[in-house]
FIZA-266671 format. One record per atom (N, C-alpha, C): residue in three letters; atom name; x, z, y. Coordinates in nm, 2 decimals, decimal comma, always signed. Last residue first. Layout:
BEGIN
     r    a        u        w        v
   Ala   CA        X        Z        Y
...
//
This chain:
BEGIN
     r    a        u        w        v
   Unk    N    +1,73    +0,94    +0,34
   Unk   CA    +1,81    +0,94    +0,22
   Unk    C    +1,85    +0,81    +0,18
   Unk    N    +1,54    +0,99    +0,54
   Unk   CA    +1,68    +1,03    +0,57
   Unk    C    +1,77    +1,02    +0,44
   Unk    N    +1,30    +0,88    +0,49
   Unk   CA    +1,31    +1,02    +0,46
   Unk    C    +1,45    +1,07    +0,48
   Unk    N    +1,34    +0,61    +0,53
   Unk   CA    +1,25    +0,68    +0,62
   Unk    C    +1,26    +0,83    +0,60
   Unk    N    +1,51    +0,54    +0,32
   Unk   CA    +1,56    +0,54    +0,45
   Unk    C    +1,47    +0,61    +0,55
   Unk    N    +1,31    +0,56    +0,10
   Unk   CA    +1,43    +0,65    +0,11
   Unk    C    +1,49    +0,65    +0,25
   Unk    N    +1,11    +0,37    +0,07
   Unk   CA    +1,09    +0,48    +0,18
   Unk    C    +1,21    +0,57    +0,19
   Unk    N    +1,20    +0,20    -0,13
   Unk   CA    +1,15    +0,15    +0,00
   Unk    C    +1,15    +0,25    +0,11
   Unk    N    +1,24    +0,37    -0,34
   Unk   CA    +1,35    +0,30    -0,29
   Unk    C    +1,32    +0,24    -0,15
   Unk    N    +0,98    +0,45    -0,38
   Unk   CA    +1,07    +0,55    -0,34
   Unk    C    +1,20    +0,48    -0,28
   Unk    N    +0,87    +0,21    -0,48
   Unk   CA    +0,83    +0,26    -0,35
   Unk    C    +0,92    +0,36    -0,30
   Unk    N    +1,00    +0,19    -0,73
   Unk   CA    +1,01    +0,08    -0,63
   Unk    C    +0,98    +0,13    -0,49
   Unk    N    +0,91    +0,42    -0,85
   Unk   CA    +1,05    +0,40    -0,83
   Unk    C    +1,08    +0,30    -0,72
   Unk    N    +0,64    +0,37    -0,86
   Unk   CA    +0,68    +0,48    -0,78
   Unk    C    +0,83    +0,47    -0,75
   Unk    N    +0,62    +0,14    -1,02
   Unk   CA    +0,59    +0,13    -0,88
   Unk    C    +0,64    +0,25    -0,80
   Unk    N    +0,70    +0,27    -1,27
   Unk   CA    +0,77    +0,15    -1,22
   Unk    C    +0,75    +0,14    -1,07
   Unk    N    +0,50    +0,48    -1,29
   Unk   CA    +0,65    +0,51    -1,28
   Unk    C    +0,73    +0,40    -1,23
   Unk    N    +0,27    +0,32    -1,30
   Unk   CA    +0,29    +0,41    -1,19
   Unk    C    +0,44    +0,45    -1,18
   Unk    N    +0,32    +0,18    -1,54
   Unk   CA    +0,31    +0,10    -1,41
   Unk    C    +0,33    +0,20    -1,29
   Unk    N    +0,31    +0,39    -1,72
   Unk   CA    +0,43    +0,30    -1,71
   Unk    C    +0,43    +0,23    -1,58
   Unk    N    +0,05    +0,49    -1,68
   Unk   CA    +0,16    +0,57    -1,66
   Unk    C    +0,29    +0,49    -1,64
   Unk    N    -0,11    +0,26    -1,75
   Unk   CA    -0,12    +0,32    -1,61
   Unk    C    +0,01    +0,40    -1,58
   Unk    N    -0,04    +0,23    -2,01
   Unk   CA    -0,01    +0,12    -1,92
   Unk    C    -0,01    +0,18    -1,78
   Unk    N    -0,15    +0,47    -2,11
   Unk   CA    -0,01    +0,44    -2,13
   Unk    C    +0,04    +0,33    -2,03
   Unk    N    -0,42    +0,43    -2,06
   Unk   CA    -0,35    +0,53    -1,99
   Unk    C    -0,20    +0,51    -2,00
   Unk    N    -0,51    +0,08    -2,01
   Unk   CA    -0,49    +0,20    -2,10
   Unk    C    -0,41    +0,30    -2,02
   Unk    N    -0,54    -0,13    -1,84
   Unk   CA    -0,66    -0,09    -1,92
   Unk    C    -0,63    +0,03    -2,01
   Unk    N    -0,48    -0,31    -1,55
   Unk   CA    -0,43    -0,19    -1,63
   Unk    C    -0,55    -0,14    -1,70
   Unk    N    -0,63    -0,52    -1,47
   Unk   CA    -0,49    -0,55    -1,51
   Unk    C    -0,42    -0,43    -1,57
   Unk    N    -0,88    -0,47    -1,37
   Unk   CA    -0,86    -0,48    -1,51
   Unk    C    -0,72    -0,51    -1,55
   Unk    N    -0,93    -0,41    -1,10
   Unk   CA    -0,93    -0,55    -1,14
   Unk    C    -0,90    -0,58    -1,29
   Unk    N    -0,91    -0,13    -1,11
   Unk   CA    -1,03    -0,19    -1,07
   Unk    C    -1,04    -0,34    -1,12
   Unk    N    -0,64    -0,09    -1,17
   Unk   CA    -0,74    -0,04    -1,26
   Unk    C    -0,87    -0,11    -1,24
   Unk    N    -0,53    -0,21    -0,94
   Unk   CA    -0,49    -0,26    -1,07
   Unk    C    -0,59    -0,21    -1,18
   Unk    N    -0,63    -0,05    -0,73
   Unk   CA    -0,67    -0,19    -0,74
   Unk    C    -0,64    -0,25    -0,88
   Unk    N    -0,50    +0,19    -0,79
   Unk   CA    -0,64    +0,19    -0,80
   Unk    C    -0,69    +0,04    -0,81
   Unk    N    -0,24    +0,11    -0,73
   Unk   CA    -0,27    +0,15    -0,86
   Unk    C    -0,42    +0,15    -0,88
   Unk    N    -0,27    +0,06    -0,45
   Unk   CA    -0,23    -0,05    -0,54
   Unk    C    -0,26    -0,02    -0,69
   Unk    N    -0,32    +0,32    -0,36
   Unk   CA    -0,42    +0,21    -0,35
   Unk    C    -0,39    +0,10    -0,44
   Unk    N    -0,07    +0,44    -0,42
   Unk   CA    -0,20    +0,49    -0,49
   Unk    C    -0,31    +0,39    -0,48
   Unk    N    +0,09    +0,29    -0,25
   Unk   CA    +0,12    +0,30    -0,39
   Unk    C    -0,01    +0,34    -0,47
   Unk    N    -0,01    +0,35    +0,00
   Unk   CA    -0,02    +0,21    -0,05
   Unk    C    +0,00    +0,21    -0,20
   Unk    N    +0,07    +0,61    +0,03
   Unk   CA    -0,07    +0,58    +0,02
   Unk    C    -0,09    +0,44    -0,04
   Unk    N    +0,35    +0,56    +0,07
   Unk   CA    +0,30    +0,64    -0,05
   Unk    C    +0,15    +0,61    -0,07
   Unk    N    +0,34    +0,42    +0,31
   Unk   CA    +0,39    +0,36    +0,20
   Unk    C    +0,34    +0,43    +0,07
   Unk    N    +0,23    +0,63    +0,48
   Unk   CA    +0,16    +0,50    +0,46
   Unk    C    +0,21    +0,43    +0,34
   Unk    N    +0,43    +0,82    +0,47
   Unk   CA    +0,29    +0,85    +0,41
   Unk    C    +0,22    +0,72    +0,39
   Unk    N    +0,63    +0,68    +0,60
   Unk   CA    +0,65    +0,72    +0,46
   Unk    C    +0,52    +0,76    +0,39
   Unk    N    +0,52    +0,65    +0,85
   Unk   CA    +0,54    +0,53    +0,77
   Unk    C    +0,56    +0,57    +0,63
   Unk    N    +0,27    +0,90    +0,93
   Unk   CA    +0,41    +0,86    +0,92
   Unk    C    +0,41    +0,73    +0,84
   Unk    N    -0,01    +0,93    +0,94
   Unk   CA    +0,07    +0,98    +1,06
   Unk    C    +0,21    +0,92    +1,05
   Unk    N    -0,25    +0,68    +0,85
   Unk   CA    -0,14    +0,77    +0,82
   Unk    C    -0,06    +0,81    +0,94
   Unk    N    -0,55    +0,54    +0,73
   Unk   CA    -0,47    +0,58    +0,84
   Unk    C    -0,37    +0,69    +0,81
   Unk    N    -0,68    +0,24    +0,59
   Unk   CA    -0,65    +0,38    +0,57
   Unk    C    -0,54    +0,42    +0,67
   Unk    N    -0,94    -0,01    +0,60
   Unk   CA    -0,82    +0,05    +0,65
   Unk    C    -0,81    +0,20    +0,61
   Unk    N    -1,09    -0,24    +0,49
   Unk   CA    -1,09    -0,10    +0,43
   Unk    C    -0,96    -0,03    +0,47
   Unk    N    -0,89    -0,50    +0,61
   Unk   CA    -1,01    -0,46    +0,54
   Unk    C    -0,99    -0,32    +0,47
   Unk    N    -0,78    -0,56    +0,93
   Unk   CA    -0,74    -0,49    +0,80
   Unk    C    -0,87    -0,45    +0,74
   Unk    N    -0,76    -0,88    +1,10
   Unk   CA    -0,82    -0,75    +1,07
   Unk    C    -0,76    -0,69    +0,94
   Unk    N    -0,68    -1,10    +1,36
   Unk   CA    -0,64    -1,04    +1,23
   Unk    C    -0,71    -0,91    +1,22
   Unk    N    -0,96    -1,25    +1,55
   Unk   CA    -0,83    -1,18    +1,54
   Unk    C    -0,81    -1,13    +1,39
   Unk    N    -1,11    -1,57    +1,47
   Unk   CA    -1,12    -1,43    +1,49
   Unk    C    -0,98    -1,36    +1,48
   Unk    N    -1,09    -1,84    +1,40
   Unk   CA    -1,13    -1,80    +1,53
   Unk    C    -1,15    -1,66    +1,57
   Unk    N    -1,13    -1,77    +1,06
   Unk   CA    -1,11    -1,87    +1,16
   Unk    C    -1,17    -1,82    +1,30
   Unk    N    -1,01    -1,45    +0,96
   Unk   CA    -1,12    -1,54    +0,97
   Unk    C    -1,09    -1,64    +1,08
   Unk    N    -0,82    -1,26    +0,76
   Unk   CA    -0,81    -1,35    +0,87
   Unk    C    -0,92    -1,45    +0,86
   Unk    N    -0,71    -0,95    +0,65
   Unk   CA    -0,83    -1,04    +0,65
   Unk    C    -0,82    -1,13    +0,78
   Unk    N    -0,52    -0,75    +0,43
   Unk   CA    -0,53    -0,83    +0,55
   Unk    C    -0,65    -0,92    +0,54
   Unk    N    -0,60    -0,42    +0,32
   Unk   CA    -0,59    -0,57    +0,28
   Unk    C    -0,61    -0,65    +0,41
   Unk    N    -0,40    -0,15    +0,45
   Unk   CA    -0,52    -0,21    +0,39
   Unk    C    -0,49    -0,36    +0,35
   Unk    N    -0,29    +0,10    +0,67
   Unk   CA    -0,27    +0,02    +0,55
   Unk    C    -0,40    -0,03    +0,50
   Unk    N    -0,15    +0,20    +0,97
   Unk   CA    -0,27    +0,15    +0,91
   Unk    C    -0,23    +0,07    +0,79
   Unk    N    -0,02    +0,47    +1,15
   Unk   CA    +0,01    +0,35    +1,07
   Unk    C    -0,12    +0,32    +0,99
   Unk    N    -0,11    +0,57    +1,49
   Unk   CA    -0,10    +0,59    +1,35
   Unk    C    -0,05    +0,46    +1,28
   Unk    N    -0,11    +0,53    +1,77
   Unk   CA    -0,15    +0,66    +1,72
   Unk    C    -0,12    +0,68    +1,57
   Unk    N    -0,06    +0,28    +1,86
   Unk   CA    +0,02    +0,39    +1,92
   Unk    C    -0,01    +0,52    +1,86
   Unk    N    -0,06    +0,12    +1,54
   Unk   CA    -0,10    +0,12    +1,68
   Unk    C    -0,02    +0,24    +1,74
   Unk    N    +0,05    -0,09    +1,27
   Unk   CA    +0,05    +0,03    +1,34
   Unk    C    -0,01    +0,01    +1,48
   Unk    N    +0,03    -0,20    +0,93
   Unk   CA    +0,05    -0,23    +1,07
   Unk    C    +0,04    -0,09    +1,14
   Unk    N    +0,09    -0,32    +0,61
   Unk   CA    +0,09    -0,20    +0,70
   Unk    C    +0,11    -0,26    +0,84
   Unk    N    -0,10    -0,46    +0,33
   Unk   CA    -0,01    -0,47    +0,45
   Unk    C    -0,02    -0,34    +0,52
   Unk    N    -0,16    -0,56    -0,01
   Unk   CA    -0,16    -0,46    +0,10
   Unk    C    -0,06    -0,49    +0,21
   Unk    N    -0,12    -0,74    -0,22
   Unk   CA    -0,25    -0,74    -0,15
   Unk    C    -0,26    -0,65    -0,03
   Unk    N    +0,14    -0,72    -0,30
   Unk   CA    +0,08    -0,86    -0,29
   Unk    C    -0,05    -0,85    -0,21
   Unk    N    +0,26    -0,48    -0,06
   Unk   CA    +0,24    -0,53    -0,20
   Unk    C    +0,18    -0,66    -0,18
   Unk    N    +0,34    -0,48    +0,21
   Unk   CA    +0,39    -0,38    +0,12
   Unk    C    +0,37    -0,42    -0,03
   Unk    N    +0,43    -0,66    +0,49
   Unk   CA    +0,37    -0,68    +0,36
   Unk    C    +0,43    -0,57    +0,27
   Unk    N    +0,35    -0,56    +0,81
   Unk   CA    +0,45    -0,55    +0,71
   Unk    C    +0,38    -0,57    +0,57
   Unk    N    +0,30    -0,69    +1,14
   Unk   CA    +0,24    -0,66    +1,01
   Unk    C    +0,35    -0,66    +0,90
//
């Protein structure tokens, strides 16, 4: 399991990459809450960016369009740096 953001993790199986919120219940195996599936790791990280932005609007931490744009630009730069090696750059 790879921690992508405070709330999101990425894992994989033999078919795809899976992104979502980790969930661990006593006596049960690790689960991904509301999983999203991607073909490549770069797509999974990009998808995590948009999920994180949606979560920020949902939880009220972003309340204006200007704040949304600033945060999107900040996170986009951060995520681009994360996936640059995956894209050969």
